[in-house]
C-alpha positions in Angstrom: 0.0 0.0 0.0 1.4 3.4 -1.0 1.7 6.2 1.5 -0.1 9.4 1.0 3.1 11.1 0.1 3.9 8.5 -2.5 0.4 8.7 -3.9 0.7 12.5 -4.3 4.3 12.8 -5.3 5.3 9.4 -6.7 8.0 7.1 -5.2 10.7 8.8 -3.1 14.1 9.5 -4.7 16.9 9.5 -2.3 20.1 11.4 -3.0 23.1 10.6 -0.9 25.1 13.8 -0.7 28.2 11.8 0.1 27.9 10.0 -3.2 28.3 13.2 -5.2 31.8 13.3 -6.8 32.4 16.9 -5.9 31.0 19.9 -4.0 27.9 21.3 -5.8 26.3 24.7 -5.9 23.7 23.3 -3.6 26.4 22.5 -1.0 27.6 26.1 -1.2 24.1 27.3 -0.9 23.5 25.3 2.2 26.8 26.5 3.6 25.7 30.1 3.0 22.3 29.6 4.7 23.9 27.7 7.6 26.6 30.3 8.2 24.2 33.3 7.9 21.5 32.0 10.1 23.8 30.0 12.5 26.2 32.9 13.1 23.4 35.4 13.5 21.8 33.1 16.1 25.1 32.5 17.8 25.7 36.3 17.9 22.1 36.7 19.3 22.9 34.2 22.1 26.2 35.9 22.8 24.4 39.2 23.4 22.4 37.5 26.1 25.2 35.5 27.6 28.3 37.7 27.3 27.0 41.2 26.4 28.7 41.1 23.0 27.5 42.9 19.9 25.6 45.5 21.9 23.9 43.0 24.1 22.9 43.5 27.7 24.8 40.5 29.2 23.6 37.8 31.5 22.5 39.9 34.5 20.3 42.3 32.5 19.0 39.5 30.3 18.1 37.5 33.5 16.1 40.5 34.8 14.3 40.6 31.5 13.4 36.9 31.7 12.2 37.4 35.3 10.0 40.3 34.1 8.4 37.8 31.7 7.7 35.5 34.6 10.7 33.1 34.3 12.2 32.5 37.7 15.0 32.5 38.4 15.6 34.8 35.4 19.3 34.2 35.2 18.8 30.5 34.7 16.4 31.0 31.9 18.7 33.6 30.4 21.4 30.9 30.3 19.0 28.3 28.8 17.8 30.8 26.1 21.1 32.3 25.4 22.9 29.0 25.4 20.3 27.5 23.0 20.8 30.3 20.6 24.6 30.3 21.0 25.2 26.6 20.8 22.4 25.9 18.4 23.6 28.7 16.1 27.2 27.4 16.2 26.1 23.8 15.5 24.0 24.9 12.5 26.8 27.1 11.1 29.3 24.3 11.4 26.9 21.6 10.3 27.7 19.8 13.6 25.0 17.6 15.2 22.6 19.4 12.9 19.3 17.9 14.1 20.2 18.8 17.7 21.3 22.3 16.7 18.1 22.7 14.8 16.1 21.5 17.9 17.8 24.0 20.1 16.8 26.8 17.7 13.3 25.5 17.3 12.9 25.3 21.1 14.1 28.8 21.9 12.2 30.4 19.0 9.0 28.5 19.8 9.2 29.7 23.3 9.8 33.3 22.1 6.7 33.0 19.9 4.5 31.8 22.7 5.7 34.2 25.4 6.5 37.4 23.5 5.8 37.7 19.8 2.5 35.9 19.0 0.4 38.5 20.7 1.8 41.1 18.2 0.8 39.3 15.1 3.0 38.1 12.2 5.0 41.2 11.2 8.2 42.3 12.9 7.2 45.9 12.4 4.7 45.4 15.1 6.9 43.1 17.3 5.4 40.0 15.6 6.7 36.5 15.1 8.0 36.6 11.5 11.7 36.4 12.6 11.1 33.5 14.9 9.1 31.6 12.3 11.8 32.1 9.7 14.5 30.8 12.1 12.4 27.7 12.9 11.7 27.1 9.2 15.4 27.3 8.2 16.5 25.1 11.1 14.0 22.4 10.4 14.6 22.7 6.6 18.4 22.2 7.1 17.7 19.2 9.3 15.4 17.8 6.6 17.7 18.5 3.7 20.9 17.8 5.5 23.8 20.2 6.0 25.5 19.4 2.8 29.1 18.2 2.0 30.7 21.3 3.5 29.6 20.3 7.0 31.2 18.4 9.9 28.2 16.1 9.9 28.8 14.9 6.3 30.1 11.5 7.3 27.4 10.7 9.8 24.0 9.1 9.1 22.1 12.2 10.2 24.4 14.3 7.8 22.1 13.3 5.0 19.0 14.8 6.6 15.6 13.2 6.0 12.3 12.8 7.7 13.9 11.4 10.8 16.3 14.3 11.3 13.5 16.8 10.7 11.3 14.9 13.2 14.0 15.0 15.8 14.5 18.7 15.4 10.7 19.4 15.7 10.1 16.9 18.5 13.0 17.8 20.7 12.5 21.5 20.0 8.8 21.3 20.8 9.5 19.2 23.9 12.2 21.6 25.1 9.9 24.6 24.6 7.0 22.7 26.3 9.1 21.9 29.4 10.3 25.5 29.7 6.8 26.9 29.3 5.4 24.5 31.8 7.8 25.4 34.6 
């Protein structure tokens, strides 16, 4: 019996990125996306954790988290900033890509629920467009795989796929759910 996806799209075609003879334009494209989004997220996390790039640092970020109802604020600042910093570095390097994507999904989902959803979609009104784009890129990279120009290229999860995308979504959602429930 054919799955719904096979009925709609035909049989799946699997491409093993490791089987390509050389680096392709797609690999460079994935590298560009990973570096841009990953390093921006790592920088965003370093603002919270270390006060770099015009950030407020851990103490002020902790006070901000406490004002949002997260107690102790400093702990949630470490969790949020650490998720952005480490998840961003992992995505940029293509290292443990599904876990890096999960970290970014979790922190961005939490931001949507607690801060941006009430303001609608558009960033001009404080909305969630930025958060949604980061989540989409992170899950998309997990699904596609980080490409040949990644540290994950030799590992099973370096090829992406449904399983890697599911891990990113499930762990990110679970992490956000745990933080929101505390």
